N, C-alpha and C positions, 0 to 999 in steps of 0.2 A: 504494500500500500504506500502510495506517495504521501509524504508528510507535508503539511502546510505550515506557514509561519505561526499559526495559533494551535498547533497540535499539542494537547496536554501530554506531559510525560512525567515519569517518576524521576526523583533524584537519582543521579548516577554516581557511583563510588567505585573507583578502581584501586586495587591493592597490589603492590609490587614487592616481590622478594627474590633475591638472586639465587638462593638455594644451591650454593656451591658445595657445602658440606652439611650433612645432617638434614633434619626435617623441621627444625625449630622455627625457621622463618615462615614457611608456608603454614605450619600448624597454628602459629599466632594469627596470621592473616585469616585463616579459616575460622578461628574462634571469633574474630571480630566480625567476619561476614555473617556468622550465625547470630551474633548479637544485634546486627542491623536488620536481619531478615524477619519476616513474620509481620502480619498486620497489613492493612490496606495502604499504609504510608511507607512500606518498606521500599528501599531504593533498589534499582537495578545494580547488580554487582558484577565486577569483572576482575578475576584473579589473573595476574601476570606472573607466571611461575615456570621453572624448569622441573617441577615435581608434579606433573599432571596426574599421575596415578593416585597420589595422596589427595590431591585436590578433588578429583572426581569422586573418590570414595567418601569424602566428607563434606561436599559442598551443599549449601542450603538451597531452598527454592529461590528462584529469581537470580541465580548466580551462574555465570558462564566462565570459561577458562580460555586463556591464550597460552599455549605451550611454547616455551622458549627452548632452543637447543641446550642440552644439559652441560653443566660445568662439573668438573671433578677436582678435588684437591688431594694430592698424595701426601705421604707421611713426611716429606720434606717441606711441605707447605707450598708446593708448586701447583699452579692452576693450569688446567687444560680442558679439552673437550672430553666428555664422558663417553660419547659414542662416535662422533664424527672424526674423520681423519683430516682435520683442518688445523691450522696454526692457531694459537691463542688470540692473536690479533684479528684473524679472519672471523673467529668465533664471536668475539666482542662486537665486531662490525655487523655481523649477521643478527645477533641478539638486539643490538641497538636499533637496527632498521625495523625489526618486528615490533619492538616496543613503541617506536615513534608512530608507525602505521596504526597500531591498535589504539593508542591513546588519542591520536588525531581523529580517528574514525568514531570512537566511542564518546569522546568529549565529556570526560567526567567532571562533575561539579566539585568532587573532592578526590584527590589522589593521596593514598596512604602508603608511605614508603617504609619498609622495615630496615632499620639500622644504617644503611649506607646512603647518605644524602645525594650522592651523584650516581648511585648504582654501582655495579661491579665495574671497576676501571673506567668509570665515566659513561657507561653505556646508556644511562637514563637521561643524560643531559638534553638531547634533542626532544625527548618526550616532556621533560620539565618545561622547556621553552614553549612547547605547544600548549600545555595546560595553562601556563601564565598568560600566553597571548589570547587564549579563549576566555579568560576571566575566571578560571577554576582556582580552587584552594588546594594547598599542598601541605601535608603533615608528615613529619618524621617521627616514626615510632621507635622507641629504644627500650630494650629489655632492662630488667632491674640491675644487672651487673654486666659491664662490657669486658673488663679485665682489671688488673690492679691499676691503681691511679696513674702511675708513671707510664705504663704501657698504653693505657687508654688515652692519656693526654698526647703522647707522641703520635699515635695513630690518628687521632682527631686532627692534629696539626698537619700531618702528612697528607691526609685526605682533603685538606682545605675545607673542612666541614663548616667552620664559622662563616666563611665566604659563601659557601653553597647555601647555607640557611638564610643569609642576608639577601642573596640573589633571588631565591625561588620560594622560600618556605614561609608559611603563615604561623605554624605552631610546631612544637615538639611535645609529644605525649610520652611520658615515662611509664612503662608497664610494670609498676612495682610500688612498694611502700617505702617512702624516704626514711621512715624510722627503722627499717631493716637495713637498707643500703641506698645511697644516692649516687647514681652513675654520672650525674652532671657536676658533681662536687668540684672536680678539677678541670672542667671543660668550659670553653668559652662559647656562650650563646648570645647572639646579638640581642640588644634590648628590645627591638621591635618585634621579635618573635615570641609569641606567647608560649609559656611552659606550663603544661598541665600534668599532674601526677594522677594516674588513673586508679591505682591499686593493681594488684595482680589479676591477670586475665584468667580467672578461675570460673569454670562453668557450673560447679555444683554437681549433684548427682544426675546423670543423663536419664532421660525418659525412654521408655520402650524396652524391648527385649534385646539382650545381647545376641550378636550374630556369630560370635566365636563359641564353639562348643567346648565347655569346660566342666570339670567335676568340682563340686563345691564341698567343703571349703578348700581354698587354695591360697598359696603364696605365689607372688608374681615377680619376675625379674624382667626389666626392660632396659635396653642400652642404647636408646635413640635409634639412629639409622644404622649403627653397628660398626662403622669403620674402625673404631679403636676400642670396642667394647668386648673383645673376645676373652680377655682375662677375667672379666666379671662373669661372663656367660659360663666359662669353664668352671669357675669356683662354685657358682650356683648349681650347675648341673651335677657336680660331684658332692654337693652338700646333702646331709640327711634332712629330709623334710619333717616338719613337726608332725607328731602323731595324728593320724586322721586327715592329713592335708595332702593334696596334690600340688606339685610344682608346675607352674606355667612359665616358660622361657620364650620371650620374643627377641629374636636375634637382630632384627632390623634388616631392611632390604640391601644394605651396602656392606654387611659383614662379609669378609672373604669366604669364598666357597669352602675352603679347606677347614676353616674354623666352624662353619655351620655343620659340615659333615662330621666333625669331631663331637660336637655336642649332641647331634642326632644319634650317633653311635652309642654315646653314654645313655641317652634316653631309651634306646632300644633294648638295653640290658636291664632296665628297671621298669616297674609298673606304676610308678608314682610321679612321672615327669613327662610333660608334653612340650614339644618344641614347635614354634611357629616362626616363619621368616617375617611375616607381617600380619597385622590384624586390622579389620575395618572399624573396630570399636574400642580403641585403646583406652579412652576415658572411662568407659563402662567397666572394662577389665580392672582398671585401677580402683574404681569406686566399689567394686564387689570383692576385692581381694582382702584377705585377712591381714596381709602384710606385703610390702613392696620393697624390692631391692632395685636400685638404679644408679646412674652415674651423676645425677643431679642437674640434668638439662632443665631449661626453663619450664617446658610443658609438662614433663613428668612431675616436677615439684608442684606446679599449679594443680594438677589433677589429684595428687595425693593430699595436698592441703585442703582442697575443696571437698574431698571425700572423707576427711578426717582419718586417713589411713596411715598406720605406722610406716615410715619410710627410712630405709638405710641408704645413705648416699656414699658411693665409692667414687669420688670425683676424678675427672681428668685434672692433672696438675701441671701438664706441659703439652704443647707450647703455651697454652692459655691457662690462666688461673681462675677463670670465670666460675667454674663449677665449685671449686674449693672455696672461693670467697662467698658465694651464695650459701653453701652448706654451713660454713662457719657462722655466718650471720644468722641463719635460721636455727642453728644449734643453740645460740645464745637466747633464743626465744622459746626453746623447748619444742620446736616444730618438727625437727628431723633428728636422726642420729647419723654420726659420721664415722666411716672407716677409711683410713688412708690406704692408697693402693699398695704400699709396701707392707701393710699389715694384713692384706687380703689372703684368705685361705678358705677352703670348704668348711673347716671347723668353725671359723669365726662367723661365717654366714649361718651355719646351722645353729650356733649358740644364740645369735640375734633373733632369727625367725622363731625359734622355740619360745622365747620370751615375748616376742612382739605380738604373736597371734592372740594372746590373752589380755591385751591392753590397747588403749587408744592414746594418741599423743596428748601430753599435758602442757599446754602453752603457759609459759611464764609471763608472756606479754602478747597482746593481740597482733594479728597480721591482717592487713587490709586485703580482702579477696574480692572486692566488689567492682573490679575494673570493667568487666564486660557490661555490667548494668549501667555504667556511666558513658559508654561509647556513643549511644544514640544522641544523648544530650550534647556531647562534645562536637559531633557532626553538625547538629542544629546550631550550635554556637558559631561555627564557621560560616554557615550559609544562610542563617536566618531561619525562622520558624516555618516558612512556606517553601515547598519545592518549586523549581522552575516551571513555568507554564508554556514555554516554547523552546524549540531547538535553536541553537546558535547557527546551525547549518541546515539548510532545507534542500530537498531534492526537487 
C-alpha cells in the first residue's frame, strides 16, 4: 500500500548491537524490545544484530530483524569474520552499508545503541548521521560494569566516545544500580547529554511454559555463549549433584566443539546430567532452577537476581575484569556468591550446590531491578508523549 503524507504510524525504535563476542549485547536489546512491546501504543521495533538466531528465538510481537555478517573475536583479542572469507576491513564496510541502508529505510524515531557509540570500528557512523539528519533521537546504553576504571577510561578515550556523544547522542542510559557500581564514574560525558540510570534490566519470572524439557528439581550451569567457559562446564559436569536434583548444563553456541563433546561424554556416563548447546528459554530455566552456576555475565546475573535464585559466579578475570568487578560488588550486597577461577574444582561446585538448593539469597542491601519497567517512560521522555503521525519519507 502506498503511504501518504498523513498516514498514521507507530513509533519506530531501532536497536543496534555489534555482537562480536558473547550474546550479552543482543540479549539486553531483546529485553528492552520486550519491555517496549505489548499494548496498542507499542512501537515498531527493528533489531540490528549479527546474532539473528538468538534474536529470532526471543523477539516480541511487532519486532523484525536485520542480520549483519557475523564478527568473531579469538583468544588473542583479534577480530575477524565468523563465516565469510573476507578481510576485517571489507567486513566492516559491508556491515556499515547494511546498517546505513536499514536505518535510512526504517527511519527510527529512536535508535538505541549498546555500549559502542560509533559501532564496531566506526561502522555505525553513517547510520548515526542518517538518524540525526531525519530528526531521530539516539541513546547509548551501557551495562553496569565496563571494566576496571583505568581500562574503561583508556578505552573510552581511544574510542573518542565523548566526541561521539556530543556529535550524535541525546542520552546515555546506564543499565544498573549506581549504589552497586557506577560505570561512568571515571568517564567523560558531555553536559548536554542526559544521563539516566535505569536499574538492572531484570524481567522477573517469565510467563508461560518452559520449552526446554527438564527434570525438576534441578541445578543449572550457564556460561554465556561459551567461548571461554569450558573450564566451568567441565567442573560442573564432573561435580556431584545435590541429592534428588538433576544437573542442566548449557554450553552456549560458541563453545569449541571438542569441549562440548567432552562434557557430553561425561553426561552420557551418568543419569543425572543433561547437556544443551543452546536453549530458547534461558530466563525461565534460571527462574525455575534450585541453584545456578555461571560466569557472571550481565544477563545471567539479571535473570538470577530477578528470580531470587542462588547464584555462584566463577568470573572471567582476563583480559577483562568486568565479571569479577560485578561479582565482587554484588557479593558485598549478599546477592551472589563468588568462586575465583583458580579455586574452581568439581568438589567446590558440589559443596556450593548442596548448600544452595536449600536456601535463597539474603540481601544485605537492596539492588534496583526495575530497569525494564522504566524503559517505556525513558523513550517517551525522548520523543514526547505522542507518537509521530506521518512518515518523514513518502512513496
